[in-house]
C-alpha positions in Angstrom: -42.7 20.2 -59.1 -40.1 21.1 -56.4 -41.8 23.5 -54.0 -39.1 23.7 -51.3 -36.3 26.2 -51.3 -32.7 25.2 -51.5 -32.3 26.0 -47.7 -35.2 23.8 -46.8 -33.8 20.9 -48.9 -30.5 21.2 -46.9 -32.5 21.1 -43.7 -34.3 18.0 -44.9 -31.0 16.2 -45.3 -29.9 17.4 -41.9 -33.1 16.0 -40.3 -32.2 12.5 -41.2 -28.6 12.8 -39.9 -29.8 14.2 -36.6 -32.4 11.5 -36.3 -29.8 8.8 -36.7 -27.3 10.3 -34.2 -30.1 10.9 -31.6 -31.4 7.4 -32.0 -28.0 5.8 -31.5 -27.1 8.1 -28.6 -30.4 7.3 -26.9 -29.8 3.6 -27.3 -26.2 3.7 -25.9 -27.1 6.0 -23.0 -30.0 3.8 -22.0 -27.7 0.8 -21.9 -25.5 2.7 -19.4 -28.3 2.8 -16.8 -27.9 0.2 -14.1 -31.4 0.4 -12.9 -34.6 -0.6 -14.8 -35.8 2.2 -17.0 -39.3 3.7 -16.6 -40.1 2.2 -13.1 -40.6 3.9 -9.7 -37.8 4.4 -7.2 -38.5 1.3 -5.1 -38.4 -1.1 -8.1 -35.3 0.6 -9.5 -33.6 0.3 -6.1 -34.2 -3.4 -5.8 -32.7 -4.2 -9.2 -29.7 -2.0 -8.8 -26.3 -4.0 -8.5 -25.0 -1.5 -5.8 -28.1 -2.2 -3.7 -27.5 -5.9 -3.9 -23.8 -5.4 -3.0 -24.8 -3.3 0.0 -27.2 -5.9 1.3 -24.5 -8.6 0.9 -22.0 -6.6 2.9 -24.4 -5.7 5.7 -25.4 -9.4 6.0 -21.7 -10.4 6.0 -21.0 -7.9 8.7 -23.8 -9.4 10.8 -22.3 -12.9 10.4 -18.8 -11.8 11.4 -19.8 -9.4 14.1 -18.4 -6.1 15.3 -15.6 -7.9 17.2 -13.7 -8.5 14.0 -12.1 -5.9 11.8 -13.7 -7.4 8.7 -17.1 -7.2 10.3 -16.6 -3.5 11.1 -15.3 -2.8 7.6 -18.2 -4.7 5.9 -20.8 -2.9 7.9 -19.3 0.5 7.2 -18.8 -0.2 3.5 -22.2 -1.8 3.1 -23.8 1.4 4.5 -21.7 3.5 2.2 -22.7 1.4 -0.9 -26.3 1.8 0.0 -26.0 5.6 0.2 -24.1 5.5 -3.1 -26.9 3.4 -4.6 -29.4 6.1 -3.5 -27.3 8.8 -5.2 -27.1 6.6 -8.3 -30.9 6.2 -8.4 -31.4 10.0 -8.2 -28.8 10.5 -10.9 -30.4 8.0 -13.3 -33.9 9.4 -12.7 -32.6 12.8 -13.6 -30.8 11.5 -16.7 -34.0 9.8 -17.8 -36.1 12.9 -17.3 -33.8 15.5 -18.7 -31.7 13.7 -21.3 -32.9 10.3 -22.4 -36.6 11.1 -22.8 -36.0 14.4 -24.7 -33.6 12.5 -27.0 -36.2 9.9 -27.6 -38.8 12.6 -28.5 -36.4 14.2 -30.9 -35.4 11.0 -32.7 -38.8 9.2 -32.5 -41.4 11.9 -32.5 -40.4 15.4 -33.6 -38.2 14.6 -36.6 -40.5 11.7 -37.8 -43.4 14.1 -37.7 -41.6 16.6 -39.9 -40.6 13.8 -42.2 -44.2 12.6 -42.3 -45.3 16.1 -43.2 -42.6 16.1 -46.0 -44.1 12.9 -47.5 -47.6 14.4 -47.3 -46.4 17.5 -49.1 -44.9 15.3 -51.8 -48.3 13.7 -52.3 -50.0 17.1 -52.4 -47.5 18.2 -55.0 -48.3 15.2 -57.2 -52.0 15.9 -56.8 -51.5 19.5 -57.8 -49.4 18.6 -60.8 -52.0 16.0 -61.9 -54.8 18.5 -61.6 -52.8 21.1 -63.6 -52.1 18.5 -66.3 -55.8 17.6 -66.7 -56.7 21.3 -66.9 -54.1 22.0 -69.6 -55.1 18.9 -71.6 -58.7 20.1 -71.7 -57.5 23.4 -73.0 -55.6 21.8 -75.9 -58.5 19.5 -76.8 -60.9 22.6 -77.1 -58.6 24.1 -79.7 -58.1 27.3 -77.8 -54.8 29.1 -77.8 -52.8 29.0 -74.6 -53.7 32.6 -73.9 -57.4 31.9 -73.7 -59.3 30.4 -70.8 -61.6 27.4 -71.6 -65.2 27.9 -70.7 -68.0 25.6 -69.7 -68.9 23.5 -66.7 -66.1 21.0 -67.2 -63.5 23.6 -67.6 -64.7 25.4 -64.5 -64.5 22.2 -62.5 -61.0 21.4 -63.7 -59.8 24.9 -62.9 -61.3 24.7 -59.4 -59.8 21.3 -58.8 -56.3 22.7 -59.9 -56.6 25.7 -57.7 -57.8 23.7 -54.7 -54.9 21.3 -55.0 -52.4 24.2 -55.2 -54.0 25.7 -52.2 -53.7 22.5 -50.1 -50.1 22.1 -51.2 -49.2 25.7 -50.2 -50.8 25.2 -46.8 -48.8 22.0 -46.2 -45.6 23.6 -47.6 -46.0 26.6 -45.3 -46.5 24.3 -42.3 -43.6 22.1 -43.2 -41.4 25.1 -43.7 -42.3 26.5 -40.3 -41.5 23.2 -38.6 -38.2 22.9 -40.5 -37.2 26.5 -39.5 -38.3 25.8 -36.0 -36.1 22.7 -35.9 -33.1 24.7 -37.0 -33.8 27.4 -34.4 -34.2 24.8 -31.6 -30.8 23.1 -32.3 -29.4 25.0 -29.3 -32.1 23.4 -27.1 -31.2 20.0 -28.5 -27.5 20.6 -27.8 -28.4 21.5 -24.2 -29.4 17.9 -23.5 -25.7 17.0 -23.6 -24.7 19.9 -21.4 -27.3 18.7 -18.9 -25.8 15.2 -19.1 -22.4 16.4 -18.1 -23.7 18.7 -15.4 -25.8 15.9 -13.8 -22.9 13.5 -14.0 -20.6 16.1 -12.4 -23.1 16.6 -9.6 -23.5 12.9 -9.1 -19.8 12.2 -8.9 -19.3 15.3 -6.7 -21.8 14.0 -4.1 -20.4 10.4 -4.4 -16.9 11.7 -3.8 -18.0 13.8 -0.8 -19.7 10.7 0.6 -16.6 8.5 0.1 -14.3 11.1 1.6 -16.5 11.4 4.7 -16.3 7.6 5.2 -12.5 7.2 4.6 -11.4 8.7 8.0 -13.7 6.2 9.8 -12.2 3.3 7.8 -8.7 4.4 8.5 -9.5 4.9 12.2 -10.7 1.2 12.4 -7.5 0.1 10.7 -5.2 2.1 13.0 -7.0 1.1 16.2 -7.0 -2.6 15.3 -4.4 -4.3 17.5 -3.7 -7.2 15.1 -1.4 -5.6 12.6 1.1 -7.5 10.3 4.7 -6.7 11.0 6.7 -8.8 8.6 7.8 -6.8 5.6 6.6 -3.5 7.1 8.9 -0.5 7.7 10.2 -0.6 11.3 9.0 2.9 12.2 5.6 2.2 10.8 5.2 -1.0 12.8 6.4 0.8 16.0 4.1 3.7 15.5 1.0 1.5 14.8 1.7 -0.8 17.7 2.8 1.8 20.1 6.0 -0.1 20.9 9.7 0.8 21.2 11.0 -2.7 20.3 9.5 -4.5 17.3 7.1 -7.3 18.4 8.9 -10.1 16.5 12.3 -9.1 18.0 11.0 -8.9 21.6 8.9 -12.0 21.3 11.7 -14.1 19.8 14.4 -12.8 22.1 12.4 -13.4 25.3 11.5 -16.9 24.2 15.1 -17.7 23.3 16.2 -16.4 26.7 13.9 -19.0 28.3 14.6 -22.0 26.1 17.3 -21.5 23.5 20.5 -20.1 25.0 22.2 -23.5 25.2 20.9 -24.8 21.9 23.8 -25.8 19.7 23.9 -24.0 16.4 21.2 -21.4 17.2 20.6 -19.1 14.2 22.8 -21.4 12.1 20.7 -24.6 11.9 17.6 -24.1 9.7 14.2 -24.8 11.2 11.3 -26.8 9.8 9.9 -24.8 6.9 6.3 -25.5 8.0 7.1 -24.6 11.7 8.8 -21.3 10.6 5.9 -20.4 8.3 3.4 -21.0 11.1 5.4 -19.0 13.7 5.8 -16.1 11.4 2.1 -16.1 10.6 1.3 -16.1 14.4 3.7 -13.3 15.0 2.1 -11.4 12.2 -1.3 -11.5 13.8 0.0 -11.0 17.3 -1.1 -14.4 18.6 1.7 -16.5 20.1 1.7 -19.8 22.0 4.9 -19.7 23.9 4.6 -23.3 25.2 4.2 -24.6 21.6 7.4 -23.1 20.3 9.5 -23.4 23.4 10.5 -26.8 22.3 11.8 -25.6 18.9 14.3 -22.7 19.5 15.5 -23.0 15.9 12.1 -22.0 14.6 12.1 -19.0 16.9 15.6 -18.0 15.8 14.5 -18.5 12.1 11.5 -16.2 12.7 13.8 -13.5 14.1 16.2 -13.8 11.1 13.3 -13.6 8.7 11.9 -10.5 10.3 15.2 -8.7 10.1 15.8 -9.8 6.5 12.2 -8.9 5.3 12.5 -5.3 6.6 12.2 -2.9 3.6 15.3 -1.2 4.9 18.0 -3.0 7.0 18.1 -2.4 10.7 21.5 -0.7 10.2 20.0 1.4 7.4 20.9 2.1 3.8 22.1 5.6 4.5 24.8 4.4 6.9 26.0 1.5 4.7 29.1 3.3 3.5 29.9 4.4 7.1 29.8 0.8 8.3 31.9 -0.5 5.4 34.5 2.3 5.8 34.7 1.6 9.5 35.3 -2.1 8.9 38.2 -1.3 6.5 40.2 0.6 9.2 43.3 -1.4 10.1 43.9 0.1 13.5 41.7 -1.8 16.0 41.1 1.1 18.4 40.2 3.5 15.6 38.0 0.8 14.0 35.9 0.4 17.1 35.6 4.1 17.5 34.4 4.5 13.9 31.8 1.7 14.5 30.6 3.6 17.6 30.2 6.8 15.6 28.1 4.9 13.1 26.0 3.5 15.9 25.3 6.9 17.2 24.1 8.0 13.8 21.3 5.4 13.7 17.7 6.8 13.9 16.2 6.4 17.4 14.0 3.5 16.5 16.8 1.6 14.7 19.2 2.4 17.5 16.8 1.1 20.2 16.2 -2.2 18.4 19.8 -2.6 17.4 21.0 -2.1 21.0 18.3 -4.6 22.2 19.4 -7.2 19.7 23.2 -6.7 20.3 22.7 -7.0 24.0 20.9 -10.3 23.5 23.5 -11.6 21.1 26.2 -10.7 23.6 24.3 -12.7 26.3 24.1 -15.6 23.9 27.8 -15.7 23.5 28.1 -16.3 27.3 26.9 -19.9 26.5 29.2 -20.3 23.5 31.0 -23.3 25.0 27.6 -25.1 24.8 25.8 -23.5 21.9 29.0 -23.1 19.7 27.8 -19.7 18.7 30.8 -17.4 19.1 30.6 -13.7 18.1 32.2 -14.6 14.8 29.7 -17.4 14.1 26.8 -15.2 15.0 28.1 -12.4 12.8 28.4 -14.8 9.9 24.8 -16.0 10.1 23.1 -12.8 11.3 25.2 -10.1 9.7 23.7 -10.3 6.2 20.2 -9.9 7.8 21.2 -6.7 9.6 23.0 -4.8 6.7 22.8 -4.9 3.0 23.1 -2.5 0.1 20.4 -1.1 -2.2 21.8 -3.0 -5.2 23.1 -6.4 -4.1 25.7 -7.9 -6.4 25.8 -11.5 -7.6 25.7 -14.3 -5.1 29.5 -15.0 -5.3 30.3 -11.4 -4.4 27.7 -11.4 -1.5 29.3 -14.6 -0.1 32.8 -13.2 -0.2 33.9 -9.6 0.1 30.8 -7.9 1.3 29.9 -10.7 3.7 33.3 -10.6 5.2 33.1 -6.9 5.7 29.7 -7.2 7.4 31.1 -9.9 9.7 33.9 -7.6 10.6 31.3 -5.0 11.6 29.0 -7.2 13.6 31.5 -9.4 15.4 33.3 -6.6 17.4 30.0 -4.9 18.2 28.8 -8.2 19.8 32.2 -8.7 21.6 32.1 -5.1 23.0 28.3 -4.8 23.5 28.7 -3.2 26.9 31.1 -0.7 25.5 29.0 0.3 22.6 25.8 0.3 24.7 26.6 0.9 28.4 24.1 0.1 31.1 21.6 -2.6 31.7 18.6 -3.5 29.5 15.3 -5.1 30.3 14.5 -7.7 27.6 11.0 -8.2 28.7 9.9 -4.7 27.7 6.1 -5.4 27.6 6.1 -7.7 30.6 4.6 -10.6 28.6 7.5 -13.0 29.3 9.7 -13.9 32.2 13.2 -13.1 31.0 16.3 -12.0 32.9 17.9 -8.6 33.0 21.1 -8.4 31.0 24.0 -7.6 33.4 26.7 -5.3 32.3 29.9 -7.3 33.2 32.0 -4.1 33.1 29.6 -1.9 35.1 32.0 -1.5 38.0 35.1 -0.6 35.9 36.2 2.9 36.2 37.4 2.8 32.6 33.7 2.4 31.3 31.9 5.7 30.5 28.8 6.3 32.6 25.5 5.9 30.8 24.5 9.2 32.3 27.3 11.1 30.6 26.3 13.5 28.0 27.5 12.9 24.4 30.5 15.3 24.6 31.8 13.9 27.9 31.4 10.4 26.5 33.4 11.2 23.4 36.2 12.7 25.4 36.2 9.6 27.6 36.3 7.3 24.5 39.3 9.2 23.1 41.2 9.1 26.3 41.1 5.3 26.8 41.6 2.2 24.8 38.7 -0.2 24.2 38.3 -3.0 26.8 39.8 -5.5 24.4 40.9 -6.0 20.9 39.5 -8.7 18.7 42.3 -11.0 17.5 42.3 -14.5 16.1 43.8 -16.1 19.2 44.3 -14.8 22.7 46.1 -16.5 25.6 46.3 -15.7 29.2 49.3 -17.0 31.1 48.9 -17.5 34.9 51.9 -17.6 37.3 51.2 -19.6 40.5 53.4 -20.1 43.5 53.9 -23.7 42.6 54.5 -23.4 39.0 53.5 -22.2 35.6 50.0 -22.8 34.1 48.4 -21.7 30.8 44.7 -21.4 30.0 43.1 -20.9 26.7 40.0 -18.7 27.3 37.0 -17.5 25.4 37.1 -14.0 24.0 34.2 -13.1 26.4 36.4 -14.1 29.4 39.3 -12.3 27.9 37.2 -9.1 27.6 36.1 -9.3 31.2 39.6 -10.0 32.6 41.3 -7.4 30.5 38.9 -4.8 31.8 39.7 -5.8 35.4 43.5 -5.7 34.7 43.2 -2.3 33.1 41.9 -1.0 36.4 43.7 -3.1 39.0 47.1 -3.6 37.5 49.1 -6.9 37.6 47.9 -8.2 41.0 44.4 -9.6 40.8 42.2 -12.0 42.7 39.8 -14.2 40.7 36.8 -15.9 42.3 35.9 -19.3 41.0 32.6 -19.7 39.1 31.1 -22.7 37.3 32.2 -21.3 34.0 35.8 -20.8 34.9 38.2 -23.8 35.0 40.4 -22.6 37.8 39.6 -22.6 41.4 40.4 -20.9 44.7 41.8 -17.4 45.1 44.8 -16.7 42.9 47.3 -14.0 43.3 48.8 -13.8 39.9 50.5 -11.7 37.2 48.8 -11.6 33.8 50.7 -11.4 30.6 48.8 -10.9 27.3 50.0 -12.4 24.1 48.4 -11.6 20.8 48.9 -14.0 17.9 
């Protein structure tokens, strides 16, 4: 006999589904716990992976010491991981108490108890049906009609047995019905377990985030105050800001070393250095440790390190933004206007780029003073260094880079080196930080009235630039002819010498006295007329 209503039969089916879902969720949620379940805080902490990680970091920090950046970082991060581990322990304990254990009770205790009651009710129903059957059979065997009640001791016993079985069934059915209805009513409580799960997770992650955010400024402070910062491949302004410098460390270090040991080295910047030497020097520059004595015997490695630094800059020293300005200036046919356009582009450079570009050009200009020995004329220097100072965002194929664009870049760099003191008037101290003994670059044209004063403001300088010609014009060949009392003599001179002499002629006119130096092939005091021929 079916004694449950249709509603309770639907609840019975739902009980089994809820039991299955609760059991699987409990199992998976338990697997997410990193600590051992059901143990006290101390035991849970020892078994936690985060705690083990924190201990490893703190021990590593003790080995490396506070003098190293890694030691400082490991100590700070180890302490942070330990605090995160404590937060995780509290989180998991709360999850165990408020979510995992209630789910276990639901899946393994409450629903099974109801299901057990349901089985007991089924047994009582069978007992009731059996007692009723025996009672009705006794009625038939006595020959009484169905409307008449049997009499006698046996009949009374059977009737009492039937009524008792029905009474036990009703009591069990009522209890089961109450538990089933209670289950349905408590579904909102069961659902709250999952709300609690999300709330506890949110609180745990909120506290963890606050902890991490409080530590990050300390970590960044350690990074920023650490003196050994890599410089290769880093933006120029970032390197200068972090190191507190005006001139990039690789540029100053390489230039000052080359001033000491490389100015007369043939093919400087052109001859490739040993790959292993170059790699070692770049690595030492990157960490700020440099053995000057070791590399003084290998100027090509120093020059290679300087070229690599310039090429590995994320943005060229002469900037992407001014690329078109430089190229357009190089395409101007009139020499005077071309130089003025190049000067205008120089003045547009950002301050950090302008300082470093000026520093580098002044050095390259000084390098050309030894071109008779090192064979590095302004043109040669422009060929090997130009592509490392200026390139476009989207470089073309290698053939294009080696022809048109490279020639244009050479046409930009060469005249700037030739007229370094016109582009950047005044003296410059190469040894900015005082770590090296290097000479001061002398402005060969500093005494010429045609040169603008470095103290002029920008407006006065531009007016001065427009009212005069540049000191010299770059041409393929230049020749000075000297008329002496006893005859005619011709000297082929370097462009640097031509630049200096032209500046003097511009000021003094045709009569000029020239003092002999070791670099000049003529001697004595000469009273001469100078004729300039351009070919």
